[in-house]
C-alpha positions as a Markdown table, in Angstrom:
| # | Residue | x | y | z |
|---|---|---|---|---|
| 1 | Met | 0.1 | -0.4 | 31.9 |
| 2 | Gln | 3.5 | 1.1 | 31.8 |
| 3 | Thr | 3.7 | 4.9 | 31.8 |
| 4 | Phe | 5.8 | 6.6 | 29.1 |
| 5 | Gly | 4.9 | 10.2 | 29.6 |
| 6 | Asp | 6.5 | 12.6 | 32.1 |
| 7 | Pro | 4.8 | 16.0 | 31.7 |
| 8 | Ala | 6.8 | 17.6 | 34.5 |
| 9 | His | 9.9 | 17.0 | 32.3 |
| 10 | Gly | 8.3 | 17.9 | 29.0 |
| 11 | Arg | 7.7 | 14.4 | 27.8 |
| 12 | His | 4.1 | 13.6 | 26.9 |
| 13 | Ser | 2.5 | 10.4 | 25.5 |
| 14 | Leu | -0.6 | 9.5 | 23.5 |
| 15 | Gln | -2.1 | 6.1 | 23.3 |
| 16 | Ile | -4.4 | 5.2 | 20.5 |
| 17 | Glu | -6.4 | 2.0 | 20.3 |
| 18 | Ile | -7.6 | 0.9 | 16.8 |
| 19 | Asn | -10.2 | -1.8 | 16.2 |
| 20 | Lys | -8.6 | -4.3 | 13.8 |
| 21 | Arg | -11.9 | -4.7 | 12.0 |
| 22 | Leu | -11.3 | -1.2 | 10.6 |
| 23 | Tyr | -8.4 | -2.4 | 8.5 |
| 24 | Met | -8.1 | -6.2 | 8.4 |
| 25 | Asp | -10.0 | -9.4 | 8.2 |
| 26 | Glu | -9.3 | -10.9 | 11.6 |
| 27 | Ala | -9.9 | -14.5 | 10.4 |
| 28 | Thr | -7.3 | -14.3 | 7.6 |
| 29 | Gln | -5.1 | -11.6 | 9.1 |
| 30 | Gln | -5.1 | -9.8 | 5.7 |
| 31 | Arg | -5.5 | -6.1 | 5.2 |
| 32 | His | -8.7 | -5.0 | 3.5 |
| 33 | Ala | -9.8 | -1.8 | 1.8 |
| 34 | Gly | -10.1 | 0.0 | 5.1 |
| 35 | Phe | -6.3 | -0.1 | 5.6 |
| 36 | Ala | -5.4 | 2.7 | 3.2 |
| 37 | Pro | -7.9 | 5.3 | 4.6 |
| 38 | Leu | -6.9 | 4.5 | 8.1 |
| 39 | Gln | -3.2 | 4.9 | 7.3 |
| 40 | Arg | -3.9 | 8.3 | 5.6 |
| 41 | Asn | -5.9 | 9.4 | 8.6 |
| 42 | Leu | -3.2 | 8.4 | 11.1 |
| 43 | Met | -0.6 | 10.2 | 9.0 |
| 44 | Arg | -2.7 | 13.3 | 9.0 |
| 45 | Leu | -3.0 | 13.1 | 12.8 |
| 46 | Ile | 0.8 | 12.7 | 13.1 |
| 47 | Asp | 1.3 | 15.7 | 10.8 |
| 48 | Ala | -1.1 | 17.8 | 12.8 |
| 49 | Leu | 0.5 | 16.9 | 16.1 |
| 50 | Ile | 4.0 | 17.7 | 14.7 |
| 51 | Glu | 2.7 | 21.0 | 13.3 |
| 52 | Arg | 1.0 | 21.9 | 16.7 |
| 53 | Phe | 3.7 | 20.7 | 19.1 |
| 54 | Gly | 6.8 | 20.3 | 17.0 |
| 55 | Val | 9.4 | 17.6 | 17.3 |
| 56 | Pro | 11.6 | 17.6 | 20.4 |
| 57 | Ala | 15.3 | 17.8 | 20.0 |
| 58 | Ala | 17.2 | 14.5 | 20.6 |
| 59 | Arg | 18.7 | 14.2 | 24.0 |
């Protein structure tokens, strides 16, 4: 696995693995009713991370 974070230089990373069965039918590759709740929860997580840690300035 490639490393993307570099905490010593203020760059951190977060890896999230999501089971496809939570949001799609693996046989048909089509989204199911679980997609929208998962999307909302992920957006809440992103918003919470931004609120807590901010957004770094572009370099």
